[in-house]
C-alpha positions as MATLAB code, in Angstrom:
seq = 'MIRALLVLSIVVLTGRIVSIDYLREKMLLAESRNRTATVYVLPSTNIVGKNGYHTIADLKKGAHVEIYTSVRGTRTNAEIIKLL';
ca = [
      33.803   -2.981    3.094;
      30.053   -2.476    2.579;
      27.913   -1.987    5.659;
      24.155   -2.449    5.558;
      21.949   -0.600    7.967;
      18.710   -2.370    8.873;
      16.046    0.013   10.124;
      13.506   -1.911   12.216;
      10.319   -0.212   13.221;
       8.120   -1.704   16.006;
       4.389   -1.017   15.849;
       1.609   -2.269   18.177;
      -1.778   -2.888   16.489;
      -5.049   -3.647   18.225;
      -8.230   -4.730   16.579;
     -10.320   -7.589   15.152;
      -9.354  -10.100   12.526;
     -11.435   -9.476    9.423;
      -9.981  -12.365    7.348;
      -7.141  -14.749    7.592;
      -5.328  -16.659    4.820;
      -3.704  -19.750    6.389;
      -1.990  -20.743    3.203;
      -0.318  -17.354    2.619;
       0.094  -16.862    6.418;
      -1.336  -13.401    6.538;
      -4.443  -11.711    8.029;
      -6.402   -8.539    7.578;
      -6.866   -6.626   10.841;
      -9.593   -3.942   11.340;
      -8.256   -1.189   13.611;
     -10.204    1.786   14.985;
     -11.606    4.439   12.625;
     -12.212    1.986    9.754;
      -8.475    1.398    9.145;
      -7.241   -2.004    8.044;
      -3.787   -3.462    8.104;
      -2.397   -6.634    6.416;
      -0.147   -8.515    8.847;
       2.014  -11.485    7.941;
       2.247  -14.332   10.475;
       5.712  -15.764   10.467;
       6.699  -19.308   11.572;
       8.549  -17.592   14.461;
       5.492  -15.602   15.603;
       4.487  -16.196   19.183;
       0.712  -16.487   19.594;
      -0.381  -16.297   23.212;
      -3.780  -16.385   24.946;
      -5.247  -16.930   28.418;
      -4.521  -20.692   28.124;
      -0.961  -20.504   26.968;
       0.576  -20.679   23.479;
      -1.377  -21.143   20.254;
      -0.833  -21.742   16.536;
      -1.991  -19.838   13.473;
      -4.881  -22.391   13.272;
      -6.264  -20.957   16.504;
      -6.680  -17.503   14.932;
     -10.272  -16.990   13.802;
     -12.178  -14.292   12.003;
     -13.632  -11.847   14.468;
     -11.080  -12.557   17.203;
      -9.863   -9.487   19.159;
      -6.065   -9.338   19.068;
      -3.141   -7.122   20.055;
      -0.191   -7.571   17.694;
       3.389   -6.559   18.251;
       4.803   -6.075   14.734;
       8.064   -5.331   12.964;
       7.978   -3.421    9.789;
      10.556   -4.305    7.138;
      10.241   -2.366    3.924;
       6.526   -2.358    3.094;
       5.786   -5.619    4.891;
       4.288   -5.699    8.478;
       5.251   -8.883   10.230;
       3.714  -10.168   13.465;
       6.238  -10.890   16.170;
       3.835  -11.521   19.023;
       0.048  -11.915   18.786;
      -2.021  -11.700   22.003;
      -5.560  -13.070   21.938;
      -7.713  -10.733   24.011;
];
């Protein structure tokens, strides 16, 4: 029997959206100290704001967000995005 071990790493990122590619469902996030991160927005990603739930279409360049991510391999996936 072969057993696979999935290592899941949870990271919280906070910053501003520099760019967003709606077709490829990914965004570039500017964090502090001039660091950037590419984050993929999955169909299962929950996007929440002050007025309830949102869609990827509500994410705009310049928006300040807090993103709870999971890292699988080299890919950072958004699990929850909070619009701040």
